[in-house]
C-alpha positions as CSV (number, residue, x, y, z in Angstrom):
1,X,260.7,130.2,163.5
2,X,262.3,132.4,166.2
3,X,265.3,130.9,167.9
4,X,264.9,130.7,171.7
5,X,268.3,131.6,173.0
6,X,267.3,131.4,176.6
7,X,266.2,127.8,176.4
8,X,265.7,125.8,179.6
9,X,267.8,123.0,178.2
10,X,270.7,125.5,177.9
11,X,271.0,125.6,181.6
12,X,270.2,121.9,182.2
13,X,273.0,120.5,180.2
14,X,274.6,118.5,183.0
15,X,271.4,116.9,184.3
16,X,269.8,113.8,183.0
17,X,266.1,114.9,183.0
18,X,266.4,118.7,182.4
19,X,264.0,119.4,185.2
20,X,261.2,117.1,184.2
21,X,261.5,114.7,187.0
22,X,262.4,111.0,187.1
23,X,261.5,108.2,184.6
24,X,259.5,108.9,181.4
25,X,258.1,112.3,182.1
26,X,257.9,114.5,179.0
27,X,259.1,111.7,176.9
28,X,256.5,110.0,174.7
29,X,253.1,110.9,173.3
30,X,251.2,110.5,176.6
31,X,251.6,114.2,177.5
32,X,249.9,115.3,174.3
33,X,246.5,113.7,175.3
34,X,246.0,112.1,171.9
35,X,247.1,112.3,168.2
36,X,246.1,115.0,165.9
37,X,242.8,116.7,166.5
38,X,241.6,114.1,169.0
39,X,239.9,115.2,172.2
40,X,238.6,118.6,171.1
41,X,235.1,117.4,171.7
42,X,236.1,115.6,174.9
43,X,239.0,116.3,177.3
44,X,240.3,119.3,175.3
45,X,236.9,121.0,175.3
46,X,238.1,124.1,177.2
47,X,240.6,124.8,174.5
48,X,237.9,124.4,171.9
49,X,235.6,126.9,173.7
50,X,238.3,129.4,174.0
51,X,240.2,129.2,170.7
52,X,237.8,127.5,168.2
53,X,234.2,128.3,169.2
54,X,232.9,127.7,165.7
55,X,234.6,124.3,165.3
56,X,231.5,122.3,166.0
57,X,227.9,122.8,165.1
58,X,226.0,123.2,161.8
59,X,227.2,125.8,159.5
60,X,224.7,125.5,156.7
61,X,225.3,124.7,153.0
62,X,226.5,127.1,150.3
63,X,225.9,126.2,146.7
64,X,228.6,126.8,144.2
65,X,228.5,130.2,142.5
66,X,228.2,128.6,139.1
67,X,224.8,127.0,139.9
68,X,223.3,129.8,142.0
69,X,220.9,132.0,139.9
70,X,222.3,135.5,139.6
71,X,219.7,138.2,139.7
72,X,220.5,141.4,137.8
73,X,217.8,144.0,138.3
74,X,216.8,147.1,136.4
75,X,214.2,149.6,137.7
76,X,211.1,150.7,135.7
77,X,212.2,154.4,136.2
78,X,215.5,153.7,134.5
79,X,213.7,151.9,131.6
80,X,211.3,154.8,131.2
81,X,214.2,157.2,130.9
82,X,216.1,155.0,128.5
83,X,213.1,154.2,126.2
84,X,213.9,156.9,123.6
85,X,217.6,156.0,123.5
86,X,216.7,152.3,123.1
87,X,214.4,153.1,120.2
88,X,217.2,155.0,118.4
89,X,219.6,152.1,118.9
90,X,217.0,149.6,117.6
91,X,216.9,147.6,120.9
92,X,213.3,148.6,121.6
93,X,210.5,148.6,119.1
94,X,207.5,150.9,119.0
95,X,204.2,149.3,118.2
96,X,201.2,151.7,118.2
97,X,201.6,153.8,121.3
98,X,203.6,151.2,123.3
99,X,207.3,150.7,123.4
100,X,208.4,147.1,123.5
101,X,211.5,146.5,125.6
102,X,213.1,143.0,126.1
103,X,215.0,143.4,129.4
104,X,216.8,140.1,128.8
105,X,218.5,141.5,125.7
106,X,219.9,144.3,127.9
107,X,221.4,141.7,130.3
108,X,218.9,142.0,133.1
109,X,216.5,139.3,134.4
110,X,214.4,141.1,137.0
111,X,212.3,144.3,136.9
112,X,212.3,146.5,140.0
113,X,209.7,149.1,141.0
114,X,211.9,152.2,141.7
115,X,211.2,155.4,139.7
116,X,208.3,156.8,137.7
117,X,206.7,155.4,134.5
118,X,205.4,158.2,132.3
119,X,204.6,156.3,129.1
120,X,203.1,152.9,128.2
121,X,205.7,150.2,128.0
122,X,205.5,146.6,127.0
123,X,208.3,144.9,129.0
124,X,209.5,141.3,128.5
125,X,211.3,140.0,131.6
126,X,211.9,136.8,133.6
127,X,210.9,138.3,137.0
128,X,209.2,141.4,138.3
129,X,208.3,142.9,141.7
130,X,204.7,143.7,142.6
131,X,205.5,147.4,142.7
132,X,207.0,147.3,139.2
133,X,203.9,145.5,137.8
134,X,201.5,148.0,139.3
135,X,203.5,151.1,138.1
136,X,203.7,149.8,134.5
137,X,200.0,148.9,134.6
138,X,199.0,152.4,135.9
139,X,200.9,154.0,133.0
140,X,198.9,151.9,130.5
141,X,201.7,149.4,129.9
142,X,202.1,145.7,130.4
143,X,204.7,143.3,131.8
144,X,205.1,139.9,130.1
145,X,206.7,137.1,132.1
146,X,207.2,133.8,130.4
147,X,205.2,130.9,132.0
148,X,202.6,133.2,133.4
149,X,199.2,133.9,131.8
C-alpha cells in the first residue's frame, strides 16, 4: 500500500478531533452505513449501479465441463477424401462397393455436411446433420445412427 505522506492527521497533531468536529464524529461504525456488503441493495444502491451493475439479477446456470457433452465434428467431404487412406490403415472396411467407416473410432461423434461425397459410404456415427444425411444418400451411401431405425 502506498504511504500517504501528506496525511491530514500530520497537520492536525495538536488538535483533539483532527478536523472532524465535536463528539463521536468519524469514530465508530456508524459512518460505514453497515457491516460488510450490507446496503448494496438498499441505501448504497447508487454505488452498486455505478461500480457493480452485474451484482444483482439472474446469471443463468453453467454445467461443469466434465458433464457437458463435447461434440467433435467431422465433415463428409473430409471423410470422402480420407476413405482410401483409412482403407490402407485398416480403420475402414470395404464391403461390396461401399466403404464402412466408424466415425467414433476416429474420435468424432458428429457428422457435418460440408464438402462433396463422390463415392458410396456407410458411416456409423452418433449424430449427423440433415445436410450430411442427404449428401451421403445422394452418393448412394447410408448413415447409421444408433437408436434410430
